[in-house]
VEXLO-847567 format. One record per residue: z, x, y of N, C-alpha, C in turn; residue number from 1; residue in three letters. Coordinates in steps of 0.001 Angstrom, whole numbers, plus 524288, in hexadecimal, padded with zeros to 5 digits. Atoms other than C-alpha are relative to their C-alpha. Layout:
residues N
REC    nzz    nxx    nyy   cazz   caxx   cayy    czz    cxx    cyy  num  residuo
REC      Z      X      Y      Z      X      Y      Z      X      Y  NUM      ALA
...
end
This chain:
residues 228
REC    nzz    nxx    nyy   cazz   caxx   cayy    czz    cxx    cyy  num  residuo
REC  802FE  80432  8025A  8BD0C  14A97  9B236  8019F  7FACA  80263    1      UNK
REC  7FED4  804DC  7FD76  8BC05  13D42  9B8B5  80167  7FBBF  7FC18    2      UNK
REC  7FEF4  80498  80325  8C1F7  130E9  9B335  7FBF2  7FBCF  800FC    3      UNK
REC  803AF  80412  7FE8F  8B7EA  1287B  9BA4C  7FAFA  8025F  80231    4      UNK
REC  804E4  7FDBF  7FE2A  8AAB9  12F24  9BAF6  7FC50  7FBBB  801DE    5      UNK
REC  803B6  803CC  7FDF2  89F10  128A8  9C182  7FD42  7FCF2  7FBBE    6      UNK
REC  80298  80381  803AD  89769  11DD5  9BB3F  7FB28  8025B  7FD8A    7      UNK
REC  804E4  7FDD6  80207  88BBE  126B6  9B8DC  800B3  802EA  7FADF    8      UNK
REC  7FF4F  7FCEC  804C6  891E4  12E06  9AD6A  7FDEC  7FD09  7FB44    9      UNK
REC  80265  8024E  8049D  88A50  12B73  9A0F7  7FA71  7FE2A  800E9   10      UNK
REC  80540  80203  7FF03  87E06  1267E  9A7B2  7FBD8  80437  7FF22   11      UNK
REC  803BA  7FBC5  800FA  87759  133CE  9A74A  7FF5C  800EE  7FA25   12      UNK
REC  80053  7FF71  805B2  87A84  13478  998C5  7FC8C  7FBBC  7FDB3   13      UNK
REC  8035A  80440  801D3  8744A  1272B  99696  7FA49  80122  80142   14      UNK
REC  8055A  7FEA7  7FE83  8683C  12BBE  99DF8  7FDD7  80454  7FC7D   15      UNK
REC  80197  7FBD7  80397  867C1  137FD  99573  7FE48  7FDBC  7FAC6   16      UNK
REC  8015D  80282  804F8  867A7  12F89  98931  7FAD1  7FD17  80084   17      UNK
REC  804E0  802F0  7FF3C  85D09  1269E  98E93  7FB50  803AB  80053   18      UNK
REC  80434  7FC2F  7FF4B  854D7  1326A  9924F  7FE3F  8024A  7FAD3   19      UNK
REC  80150  7FD84  804FF  85575  138C8  984E1  7FD32  7FC33  7FC5D   20      UNK
REC  8029E  803D3  80370  851DD  12C53  97DA0  7FABE  7FE54  8023E   21      UNK
REC  804FB  8015F  7FD96  8471B  128FD  98765  7FBDF  80426  7FEFD   22      UNK
REC  803A4  7FBB4  8010E  84110  13641  98475  7FEAC  80077  7FA3D   23      UNK
REC  801B6  8003C  8056F  83FDA  132C9  97616  803FB  8014D  7FBDD   24      UNK
REC  7FC05  7FEE2  803FA  84C88  136AD  96F74  80151  7FAFD  7FD0A   25      UNK
REC  7FE6B  8047D  80329  8503F  12DA8  9643F  805A4  8005B  7FE41   26      UNK
REC  7FA99  7FF31  801A1  85D7D  13371  96157  80253  8043A  8037D   27      UNK
REC  7FD79  7FC22  7FCAA  86728  13AD4  969DF  805E3  7FFB7  7FF44   28      UNK
REC  7FA4E  7FFBB  80030  87560  13EF0  96A9A  801ED  80165  8056D   29      UNK
REC  7FDDC  7FF1B  7FACC  87D25  13E31  97732  8058D  80213  7FF8B   30      UNK
REC  7FACB  7FDB4  7FFB0  888B4  14769  978CE  8020A  7FEDC  80574   31      UNK
REC  7FE6A  80213  7FAF9  890A1  14142  983AA  805DE  80074  800D2   32      UNK
REC  7FA7A  80018  7FEAB  89D90  14287  98AB1  801EE  7FA51  8002B   33      UNK
REC  7FDA1  8052D  7FFB0  8A6C7  136E9  989EC  8001B  7FE0B  8059F   34      UNK
REC  7FFCA  8025D  7FAD3  8A8A2  12DBA  9956D  80509  80174  802E0   35      UNK
REC  7FB93  7FEB8  7FC97  8B2B1  12E45  9A069  8052C  7FE9E  7FD6A   36      UNK
REC  7FAF8  800BD  802A2  8C09D  12FB6  99B90  80482  8012A  803AB   37      UNK
REC  7FB60  7FEB2  7FCF4  8CE69  130D0  9A096  800FE  805DD  7FF9F   38      UNK
REC  7FED0  7FA69  7FFFE  8D3F7  13E3B  9A38F  805DC  8009E  800A6   39      UNK
REC  7FA4A  7FFEE  80004  8E25A  13D91  9A017  801D3  80529  7FD99   40      UNK
REC  7FE59  7FADB  801E6  8E814  14B41  99EF5  804E8  7FFC1  7FC96   41      UNK
REC  7FB39  80072  80322  8F442  14600  99822  7FEDC  7FF2E  7FA39   42      UNK
REC  80177  800A1  8057D  8ECA9  143B7  98B7A  7FBD0  80401  7FEAB   43      UNK
REC  80428  7FC76  801AD  8E356  14BEE  98365  7FAD6  7FE07  80237   44      UNK
REC  804CF  8018F  7FD58  8D63D  14BF7  98A3E  7FC8C  7FC78  7FCA1   45      UNK
REC  80375  80314  8035F  8CF0A  1466B  97E7B  801F5  7FA6D  7FF31   46      UNK
REC  7FDE6  8054A  80077  8D7DD  13A71  97EED  7FEEA  7FCB5  804D9   47      UNK
REC  8013B  80306  7FB51  8D36C  1366E  98C8B  7FBB2  7FC08  7FED4   48      UNK
REC  803DD  8040B  8014F  8CC38  1295B  98B11  7FC05  7FF30  80463   49      UNK
REC  803AD  8018B  7FBF3  8C0B8  123C1  99282  802BF  7FCB9  80426   50      UNK
REC  7FE54  803A2  7FBF4  8C33B  11D23  99F70  7FCBD  7FB04  7FF8B   51      UNK
REC  80322  804C9  7FFEB  8BE81  10F43  9A1C4  7FAA5  8010F  80268   52      UNK
REC  80504  7FE8F  7FDA5  8B41C  1151A  9AA7D  7FC99  802EE  7FC21   53      UNK
REC  802E6  7FD34  80403  8B034  11E38  99F79  7FD99  7FC4D  7FC0B   54      UNK
REC  80217  803E5  803A9  8AE85  11283  99688  7FB49  7FD33  8025C   55      UNK
REC  80471  80291  7FD71  8A5B8  10BF0  9A07A  7FB37  8039A  80022   56      UNK
REC  80453  7FC4A  8000E  89D89  11858  9A14D  7FD5D  8002E  7FAA3   57      UNK
REC  80236  80028  8054B  89BC1  117F3  9927E  7FC68  7FB4E  7FF60   58      UNK
REC  8031D  804C8  80072  896DC  109FA  9933B  7FB03  80073  80339   59      UNK
REC  8049A  7FF33  7FCBC  88DB3  10D9A  99E45  7FBFA  80368  7FD45   60      UNK
REC  8038B  7FC92  802D5  887E9  11897  9961D  7FD6F  7FD10  7FB82   61      UNK
REC  8022E  802E6  8045E  8864C  10FD9  98A38  7FBF7  7FC06  801B1   62      UNK
REC  803BB  803D5  7FDF3  87F69  1058E  99262  7FADE  8029C  80192   63      UNK
REC  80497  7FD4B  7FDEB  875F7  10FC3  997C5  7FCA3  80293  7FBD3   64      UNK
REC  8030B  7FD69  80418  8717F  11552  98AB0  7FB84  7FC87  7FE2A   65      UNK
REC  80463  8031D  801F6  86443  11111  9851D  801B9  7FC84  7FB79   66      UNK
REC  7FE36  803B7  803F9  86610  10505  97CB0  7FC9F  7FFF3  7FB22   67      UNK
REC  80348  7FFB1  804AE  85B5A  10891  97303  8019C  80485  7FC78   68      UNK
REC  7FE05  7FBE9  80371  8639A  11363  96CF8  8051C  7FE2E  7FD84   69      UNK
REC  7FB0C  800EE  802AB  86EAB  112A7  9631D  803DF  80434  801AC   70      UNK
REC  7FC01  7FC5F  7FE1C  87B35  118E0  967F7  8044A  80087  7FBE4   71      UNK
REC  7FBF6  7FEE7  803E4  884A6  11F59  95E7B  803FC  803B4  80261   72      UNK
REC  7FBFC  7FD17  7FD52  891B1  124F9  962A5  80313  803CF  7FCA3   73      UNK
REC  7FC77  7FC17  80222  8992E  13155  95F5D  80345  80201  8048D   74      UNK
REC  7FCA7  7FE62  7FBAA  8A48D  136A2  9672E  80438  803C4  7FE30   75      UNK
REC  7FB3F  7FCF0  800C1  8AF2C  140BC  9684C  8047B  7FC31  7FEEB   76      UNK
REC  7FBF1  803B9  80194  8BB64  13A97  96241  80376  7FDAB  80441   77      UNK
REC  7FCA1  80279  7FC20  8C363  13876  96ECC  7FE03  7FAA0  801B0   78      UNK
REC  80135  8057B  7FEDA  8C3E4  12A37  972DF  7FBF4  7FF60  80451   79      UNK
REC  80396  800C5  7FBA4  8BC97  12C09  97FAF  7FA55  800FC  7FE7A   80      UNK
REC  80557  7FEED  801CB  8B0B8  13198  9789F  7FE0C  7FB9D  7FC76   81      UNK
REC  8016B  80450  8036E  8B09F  1272D  96E13  7FEDB  7FB14  80338   82      UNK
REC  800BD  804B1  7FCD4  8B20C  11C7C  9784E  7FB11  80067  8034F   83      UNK
REC  804D0  7FF4A  7FD03  8A72F  1223D  980A6  7FB42  7FE84  7FCC0   84      UNK
REC  8047E  80120  80355  89D9C  121C2  9755E  7FF9A  7FA33  7FEC5   85      UNK
REC  8002C  8056F  8019C  8A172  1141D  9711D  7FEAD  7FC57  80485   86      UNK
REC  80144  8034C  7FB85  8A0D2  10E4C  97EC7  7FA3A  8006D  8017A   87      UNK
REC  80597  7FF5D  7FEF4  89349  1140C  98100  7FCD6  7FCCE  7FC18   88      UNK
REC  802CE  802EA  8040A  88EC4  10E3D  9741B  8009E  7FA20  800CF   89      UNK
REC  7FF11  80592  7FF21  894F9  10104  97724  7FC86  7FDE5  8045C   90      UNK
REC  8034A  801B1  7FBAF  88DE3  10011  98429  7FA3C  80018  7FE78   91      UNK
REC  80562  7FFA9  801ED  8813F  1045B  97D9C  7FEB6  7FB37  7FCB0   92      UNK
REC  800C9  804A4  80346  882C3  0F973  97397  7FFD4  7FB0A  8034E   93      UNK
REC  7FFD5  804A8  7FCAB  88644  0EF68  97DF7  7FAEF  7FF4D  8030F   94      UNK
REC  804EF  8003E  7FD2E  8798E  0F2BA  984CF  7FB4C  7FF2E  7FC80   95      UNK
REC  80445  80100  803A9  87178  0F04B  97891  7FE8C  80485  7FC84   96      UNK
REC  80117  7FB8A  80360  87186  0FDBE  9724D  802FA  7FFBB  7FAE4   97      UNK
REC  7FD5F  7FFA9  80509  875CC  1013B  96490  803E0  80480  80025   98      UNK
REC  7FC00  7FBF2  8001A  8827B  108BC  962F3  8027D  8006B  7FAA8   99      UNK
REC  7FD61  7FEFE  804F8  888EA  10EE8  95724  8057C  80207  80122  100      UNK
REC  7FA7F  7FE9E  7FF75  896FC  112E7  954BF  800C4  80564  80273  101      UNK
REC  7FE58  7FAE9  7FDFC  89E0D  11E12  95B4D  80410  80246  7FC53  102      UNK
REC  7FBFA  7FD84  80333  8A5B5  127D2  95345  8015C  80559  8023A  103      UNK
REC  7FE65  7FAE9  7FDF4  8AD70  13412  95697  7FD7B  80487  7FD09  104      UNK
REC  8022A  7FB3E  8024A  8A780  1417F  95428  80309  8049C  8024B  105      UNK
REC  7FC8B  7FBCD  7FE37  8B090  14D2E  954F0  7FD11  80443  802FB  106      UNK
REC  802FA  7FBE4  7FD63  8A5C2  1568A  95929  7FE88  7FE97  8059A  107      UNK
REC  800D1  80176  7FA8C  8A468  14ECD  965CD  804F8  800B9  80333  108      UNK
REC  7FB13  7FEF4  7FD61  8B27B  15235  9691B  8005C  805AA  801B7  109      UNK
REC  7FF31  7FAA6  7FE1A  8B86A  15F03  96DAC  8015B  8039C  7FB69  110      UNK
REC  7FF25  7FCE4  804B9  8B771  16562  9604A  7FFC1  805D4  80119  111      UNK
REC  800D1  7FA74  7FECB  8B3AF  17241  966C9  804E9  8029D  80220  112      UNK
REC  7FB0B  7FDC8  7FE33  8C181  173F4  96C14  8035C  8016A  7FB45  113      UNK
REC  7FCB0  7FE47  80456  8C92B  17C0E  96237  805C0  7FF56  80154  114      UNK
REC  7FAA9  800C3  7FE17  8D573  17AD0  96A83  7FF89  7FCDA  80509  115      UNK
REC  800ED  80356  7FB7C  8D4D9  16F29  973AE  8038F  80152  80497  116      UNK
REC  7FC74  7FEC6  7FBB5  8E0CB  17343  97B72  7FDFE  804A7  80325  117      UNK
REC  80234  7FB80  7FD44  8DABC  18077  97E9A  7FB1D  7FE7B  8030B  118      UNK
REC  804C1  801B2  7FD56  8CDE8  179E1  981F1  80152  7FD14  8050A  119      UNK
REC  7FE9E  80312  7FB63  8D442  1701C  98B4E  80230  8037D  80459  120      UNK
REC  7FDE4  7FC70  7FC0C  8DBB3  17B14  99227  7FB9D  802FA  802B9  121      UNK
REC  8046B  7FD3C  7FDB6  8CF1C  18297  99424  7FCD5  7FC87  8039B  122      UNK
REC  802EA  803BC  7FCCA  8C83C  17687  99956  802C3  7FF0A  80534  123      UNK
REC  7FD04  8011A  7FB3F  8D319  173F3  9A316  7FFCB  80490  803DB  124      UNK
REC  80001  7FB63  7FC9B  8D24A  181D0  9A851  7FADF  800AE  802F3  125      UNK
REC  80514  7FEC4  7FD95  8C3AF  18294  9AB16  7FC70  7FB4A  800A1  126      UNK
REC  80382  8047B  7FFDB  8BDC2  17500  9A962  7FC40  80021  7FB70  127      UNK
REC  80333  80076  804B7  8B4D6  1701F  99EB5  7FAF0  80327  8001E  128      UNK
REC  804E3  7FCFE  8002C  8A793  175E1  9A2A3  800E8  805E0  7FF72  129      UNK
REC  7FEFA  7FA63  80050  8AD2F  1837B  9A4D5  80233  80187  7FAAD  130      UNK
REC  7FDCC  7FED5  80521  8B4CE  182C3  99826  7FBB1  80030  7FBE2  131      UNK
REC  80464  7FFEE  803B2  8A875  17F57  9909D  7FCDD  80502  800B3  132      UNK
REC  802C6  7FB1A  7FF19  8A1B0  18ADA  99715  802DC  804AA  7FDB5  133      UNK
REC  7FCE3  7FBCC  8024C  8ACCA  193DC  99327  7FFBE  7FFDA  7FA0B  134      UNK
REC  80044  8009B  805AF  8AC40  18E74  9855B  7FAF4  8025A  7FDE3  135      UNK
REC  80501  7FDD6  801C8  89DCA  191C7  983F6  7FFC8  805E5  800D1  136      UNK
REC  7FFD2  7FA5C  7FF06  8A0B5  19F43  9898E  80402  802B6  7FC88  137      UNK
REC  7FC02  7FDF9  8038B  8AB05  1A113  97EE9  804A6  80223  80310  138      UNK
REC  7FBD3  7FE44  7FC8C  8B535  1A215  98995  804A7  7FC3C  7FFEB  139      UNK
REC  7FB59  8033C  800D2  8BF31  19839  98466  80287  801DC  7FAEF  140      UNK
REC  7FD6C  7FE30  804C5  8C94D  19AE1  979D1  7FD2A  7FE1D  7FB1C  141      UNK
REC  802FC  80165  804A5  8C289  19B11  96CB5  802EC  7FC5C  7FC56  142      UNK
REC  7FD0F  803AF  80333  8CD8E  1937F  9668A  8005C  7FAAA  802A2  143      UNK
REC  7FFFD  80505  7FD41  8CB95  1889E  97090  7FB15  7FCE2  7FEE7  144      UNK
REC  80508  802A7  80094  8BD2D  1858A  96E6D  7FCB1  8029E  7FBD2  145      UNK
REC  803CE  7FDBA  80393  8B33C  18744  963A0  7FB7A  8023F  80333  146      UNK
REC  80466  7FDDD  7FD09  8A712  18F15  96795  7FC93  7FBA4  80236  147      UNK
REC  802D5  80431  7FD5C  89F59  1870C  9715E  7FAC4  7FED6  7FD6D  148      UNK
REC  8051A  800F0  80268  89229  188FF  96AB8  80092  7FD1E  7FACC  149      UNK
REC  7FF05  802DA  804DD  89807  18432  95DE9  800FF  7FA3F  8012A  150      UNK
REC  7FEEE  80569  7FE80  89D09  177F4  964AA  7FAF1  7FD20  80152  151      UNK
REC  804F9  80279  7FE91  88F83  1752A  96A51  7FCDC  7FEA6  7FB22  152      UNK
REC  80309  800F3  804B9  88901  17680  95D0E  8026A  7FBB0  7FCA9  153      UNK
REC  7FD7D  8041D  80311  8930B  16DBA  9568D  7FF02  7FAA0  80261  154      UNK
REC  80127  804F5  7FD69  89118  16316  960B9  7FA4B  7FE7B  7FF16  155      UNK
REC  80588  80111  800F3  88253  1644A  95F5C  7FF09  7FE37  7FA6B  156      UNK
REC  800A1  8018D  80572  8838F  16339  9509E  80133  7FA32  7FF55  157      UNK
REC  7FE81  80584  80051  88A60  15631  95230  7FBE8  7FC89  802A3  158      UNK
REC  803DF  80323  7FD34  880B3  1511B  95C4A  7FADE  7FFA3  7FCFE  159      UNK
REC  804D8  8000D  8030E  87508  1550D  953FF  8009A  7FCB7  7FB10  160      UNK
REC  7FF10  80348  8048E  87B32  14E93  94837  7FF3B  7FA3F  8013D  161      UNK
REC  800D0  8056B  7FE53  87B4A  141C3  94FDD  7FA3B  7FEF6  80108  162      UNK
REC  8056D  800C3  7FE78  86D7F  143B0  9550C  7FC70  7FF2C  7FB4B  163      UNK
REC  8037F  80033  80483  8677E  1457B  9479C  80219  7FCA9  7FB86  164      UNK
REC  7FDE8  80381  80401  86FE0  13BC5  94017  7FC97  7FB20  7FF9B  165      UNK
REC  802D2  804E7  80093  86A35  12F2F  93ACA  801FA  7FC14  80401  166      UNK
REC  7FE81  803F0  7FC27  86A37  12414  94483  7FB36  7FD82  80260  167      UNK
REC  8045C  80277  7FD51  861D7  11BB7  94D58  7FCCA  8041B  802DE  168      UNK
REC  80354  7FC3D  7FD4C  85627  122AD  9533B  80181  80078  805BF  169      UNK
REC  7FE87  7FFDE  7FA77  859AF  11EE8  96121  805E9  7FF5E  8004A  170      UNK
REC  7FA4E  80000  8001A  867EF  1228F  96059  80219  80456  8037C  171      UNK
REC  7FD35  7FC19  7FCED  87127  129AB  96984  80574  8008E  7FDB9  172      UNK
REC  7FAB8  7FEE9  801DB  87D2D  13000  963BA  80330  801E6  804A9  173      UNK
REC  7FCA6  7FEDF  7FB87  8878F  12FEC  96E4C  804A9  80334  7FE26  174      UNK
REC  7FBD2  7FC76  801A0  890DC  13B7B  96CA1  8037E  80121  804C0  175      UNK
REC  7FC94  7FF99  7FB77  89C2B  13A4B  9762F  803FC  8045A  7FF2A  176      UNK
REC  7FC8B  7FB7D  80078  8A3D4  146B6  9788A  802CB  800E3  8053A  177      UNK
REC  7FCF5  7FE81  7FB66  8AAA5  14E09  98398  7FCBE  8037F  8038A  178      UNK
REC  802F9  7FCD1  7FC56  8A618  1553B  98FB6  7FF77  8059F  7FE1E  179      UNK
REC  80047  7FA96  801C4  8A949  16259  98990  7FBB4  800B4  7FBEA  180      UNK
REC  80420  7FFAF  803F6  8A032  15F81  97E21  7FAA4  7FFFE  8028F  181      UNK
REC  80511  80039  7FD58  8950A  15C02  98743  7FEFA  80519  802F2  182      UNK
REC  80091  7FAE8  7FD7A  89761  1683F  98F85  7FE7C  8042B  7FBFB  183      UNK
REC  800D9  7FC07  80405  897A3  1705A  9830C  7FA78  7FFE7  7FDEC  184      UNK
REC  80539  8006A  80244  88AEF  16B32  97D66  7FBD1  8015D  803FB  185      UNK
REC  80434  7FF00  7FC3F  882F8  16B73  989DD  7FFE3  805BC  801A5  186      UNK
REC  7FFE5  7FA71  7FEA1  8878D  17945  98D49  7FE33  80351  7FB64  187      UNK
REC  80160  7FCF1  80498  88648  17E4B  97F75  7FA39  7FFE2  7FEB5  188      UNK
REC  8059F  80075  80100  8783D  17977  97E76  7FCB1  8020B  80488  189      UNK
REC  802E8  7FE33  7FB7F  87493  17EE9  98BC5  7FD97  7FB92  8031C  190      UNK
REC  8021A  80483  7FD3F  871FC  17135  990E7  801B7  7FFEA  805AC  191      UNK
REC  7FDCA  7FFBA  7FABB  87AFE  17224  99CAF  804B2  8039D  7FFD4  192      UNK
REC  7FB7D  7FC76  7FFFE  884FC  17C78  9A07D  80507  7FD04  80115  193      UNK
REC  7FB03  80291  7FEEA  89363  17942  9A162  800DB  7FF6E  805E0  194      UNK
REC  7FF9A  80070  7FA51  891DE  17B5E  9B009  7FC6F  7FBBF  80221  195      UNK
REC  8037F  8042C  7FE65  88808  1703D  9B056  802F9  7FB06  8014A  196      UNK
REC  7FD7D  804F1  7FE9D  88AD3  161D9  9B2F8  804AF  7FED5  7FC7A  197      UNK
REC  7FB78  80196  8030E  89809  15CB1  9AEA9  7FE62  7FC0A  7FBD4  198      UNK
REC  800BF  803F9  8040D  8986E  154D5  9A21D  8037A  7FB62  8016B  199      UNK
REC  7FD16  8048F  7FE49  89C74  1478A  9A747  800B2  7FC27  7FB7F  200      UNK
REC  7FF4F  8040D  803EC  8A0E3  13B8C  99FC5  7FAB6  7FDA9  7FE87  201      UNK
REC  804B4  8025B  80241  89606  13639  996EB  7FB1F  80354  800AA  202      UNK
REC  80474  7FC73  7FFF8  88D31  14203  9995A  7FE80  8014F  7FA64  203      UNK
REC  801AA  7FEF1  80554  884F0  1452B  98D85  7FB8F  803E0  7FF87  204      UNK
REC  8045D  7FCB5  80191  87B77  14E44  986BB  7FD67  7FD48  7FB63  205      UNK
REC  802AE  802D0  80429  87103  14886  97DED  7FCCF  803C2  7FCA5  206      UNK
REC  802CA  7FCD2  803D8  86B9E  14EE6  97198  7FBD5  7FCA1  7FD7C  207      UNK
REC  8044B  8030F  8023A  85E4D  14A75  96CA3  7FBD7  803BA  7FDEA  208      UNK
REC  80432  7FCCD  80225  85270  14F4C  96540  7FACB  7FE45  80253  209      UNK
REC  8053A  8010A  7FDF9  84476  15052  969FF  7FC44  803CF  7FD60  210      UNK
REC  803E4  7FCC9  802BC  83910  15534  961C4  8029B  80408  7FC75  211      UNK
REC  7FD63  7FC9A  803B4  84276  15B0B  957E5  803B6  803F0  80263  212      UNK
REC  7FC67  7FC75  7FD6A  84A8D  16250  961F1  80490  7FCFF  8024C  213      UNK
REC  7FB4B  8026E  7FDEE  85855  15F87  966B0  800D2  80193  805AE  214      UNK
REC  7FEF7  7FEFD  7FA80  85BE4  15E58  974F8  8052C  7FD7A  8018F  215      UNK
REC  7FB62  8023B  7FD88  8683E  15C1E  97CC9  7FECD  7FF91  805D2  216      UNK
REC  8012C  800F5  7FA80  8672E  15627  98A58  804CA  7FDCB  802B7  217      UNK
REC  7FBCA  80241  7FCDF  870E9  15314  99519  7FDA9  7FC93  80444  218      UNK
REC  80206  80365  7FBE9  86FC1  148E1  99FBC  7FF3F  802E8  80528  219      UNK
REC  800FE  7FCDF  7FB61  86F9F  153E8  9A99F  7FA7D  8024F  7FFF3  220      UNK
REC  80575  7FE60  80047  861CA  156E8  9A50F  7FEF9  8049F  7FC72  221      UNK
REC  800CF  7FB85  8036D  86407  162BF  99C67  7FEAB  7FE61  7FA75  222      UNK
REC  8016A  800FB  80578  85E37  16361  98ECB  7FF26  80541  7FD45  223      UNK
REC  800BD  7FB47  80318  85E94  16DD9  9842E  7FE74  7FE86  7FA78  224      UNK
REC  8011C  800AA  80583  858F2  16F19  976AD  804AB  801FF  7FCE9  225      UNK
REC  7FB51  7FEC9  802F4  863C0  16F77  96C9A  7FE7D  8022F  7FAAD  226      UNK
REC  800AE  7FDC4  8053C  863F7  17829  96099  804D1  7FE95  7FCCD  227      UNK
REC  7FB82  801C1  80315  86CA6  171B3  95677  7FEDB  8005F  7FA2C  228      UNK
end
């Protein structure tokens, strides 16, 4: 994982949001990876903070979002996720948009790990995409991870709860999580395989309704109907 990714990270996510609202959506939920962070192996991975470059990428994303929507933030509890959401909202507000508070949501974290130490060891051996594939194939220790399909449904339950909650009609609920969560949801829904494009910093999946049906779309062009 790079400490200083290119300046383009997050721009495809902003374009995805603009596209969905331009096509008539009035409410959507964006499940997104946090921005660029440090990678210090001497501390617990979830304690690694954003880099200064990662903070600038957040501001760039917030500036690029449509200013006629209200932005509300939710995030996995680690600091880098909370800060990602808040910086995006701050830039959105500075550009003339309306922003609401950010609060932590445990279901956007790594709740699916029953034993984080076992999970991290497995990740280090094969890499994240392959580990997610093994998880869905029920080929990881059962005391390390909850069933993958259960994790997908629990994440969807949370996202749908945001989508159908009371709020402004033209509102985007920003749900900042981790790359593993994005890999899990897109693979579990059949949107993109784990062997597909890497989940980069600020990559996202957007959930929205159209004619009474739910859809999830990625900025890589894939879209699936969601049963929730």
